[in-house]
C-alpha positions in Angstrom: 0.0 0.0 0.0 1.2 3.5 -0.8 0.9 6.3 1.6 1.0 9.9 0.2 2.9 12.5 2.2 2.7 16.2 1.5 5.4 18.3 2.9 5.4 22.1 3.3 9.0 22.9 4.3 12.5 22.1 3.0 13.3 20.0 6.0 10.6 18.6 8.2 9.4 15.4 10.0 5.9 14.2 9.3 4.3 11.7 11.7 2.9 8.9 9.5 2.2 6.4 12.3 -1.6 6.5 11.8 -1.4 5.9 8.1 1.0 3.0 8.5 -1.3 1.5 11.3 -4.3 1.8 8.8 -2.3 -0.1 6.2 -1.5 -2.9 8.8 -5.2 -3.2 9.7 -6.1 -3.3 6.0 -3.6 -6.1 5.4 -5.3 -8.2 8.0 -2.1 -9.5 9.4 -2.2 -10.4 13.1 1.5 -11.3 13.6 4.3 -10.4 11.2 6.5 -7.5 10.0 5.7 -4.1 8.6 8.2 -2.6 6.2 8.0 1.1 5.7 10.0 2.1 2.7 10.8 5.6 1.2 11.6 5.3 -2.5 13.2 8.8 -2.6 16.8 9.8 -2.5 16.3 13.0 -0.5 14.0 11.7 2.2 14.0 9.0 4.8 12.1 7.1 7.5 12.9 6.9 11.2 11.2 5.8 14.4 11.5 8.2 17.3 9.6 10.1 20.0 6.2 11.7 19.2 5.4 13.0 22.6 7.5 16.2 22.7 7.5 18.3 19.5 10.9 19.5 20.4 12.4 16.1 19.6 11.9 16.1 15.8 12.9 19.8 15.8 16.1 18.9 17.7 16.8 16.0 15.3 16.5 18.3 12.3 18.7 20.8 14.0 21.3 18.1 14.7 21.2 16.8 11.2 21.7 20.4 9.9 24.8 20.7 12.0 26.2 17.4 10.9 25.5 18.2 7.2 25.8 21.8 6.3 23.9 22.8 3.1 26.6 25.4 2.4 29.4 22.9 1.9 30.9 23.0 -1.6 29.1 20.0 -2.9 29.7 19.0 -6.6 26.1 17.8 -7.4 24.5 20.5 -9.6 21.0 20.4 -8.2 21.8 22.1 -5.0 20.4 19.3 -2.8 23.4 17.2 -1.9 22.8 18.0 1.8 19.4 16.3 1.4 21.0 13.2 -0.2 23.5 12.9 2.6 20.9 13.3 5.3 18.8 10.6 3.6 21.8 8.3 3.7 22.4 9.0 7.4 18.7 8.5 8.4 18.0 5.6 6.0 15.2 4.8 3.7 13.2 2.3 5.7 12.2 0.8 9.0 10.9 -2.6 9.9 8.3 -2.7 12.8 6.9 -5.9 14.4 3.2 -6.5 14.2 1.5 -8.4 17.0 -2.2 -8.8 17.4 -2.8 -6.7 14.3 -1.1 -3.7 15.8 2.3 -2.1 15.3 4.6 -2.9 18.2 5.9 0.6 18.8 7.0 1.8 22.2 4.9 4.1 24.3 6.6 7.3 22.9 7.5 6.1 19.5 6.2 7.2 16.1 7.1 6.5 12.5 8.4 9.7 10.9 8.7 10.6 7.3 11.9 12.8 7.1 11.8 15.4 4.3 15.1 16.9 3.4 14.3 18.5 0.0 10.8 19.9 0.2 8.2 21.0 -0.1 7.0 18.0 -2.2 4.4 15.3 -2.5 6.0 12.0 -1.7 5.0 8.4 -1.4 5.9 5.8 1.2 5.4 2.1 0.6 4.0 0.0 3.4 4.4 -3.8 3.0 3.0 -6.1 5.7 4.2 -9.7 5.9 2.8 -12.6 7.9 5.1 -14.3 10.4 
């Protein structure tokens, strides 16, 4: 199942947990694995805290300090920092499914990480039976 994600900023995190949970329910799998995959080279997927909005803001700030957009990159499109951030974060996550539900921790969420927005993106959700 594809999940559409619309971003409004150059760099932002979008909580896609509810959409992924809907895909798991639609698949009807009680026990298995959920693969959340981002088929874009300037975006990523991570699992992290969703309770405090400062956490995704801090993660974006940290990534911005690790990878400075002003570096003299050679790639001509001007988005090499986004490619590097995508590589650091990764393009996918695998989450256990038990009893038809994602087995996320109390404070965890699945985040789509935009590094070259604003854009309309897609995320692929595949659910496999154990």
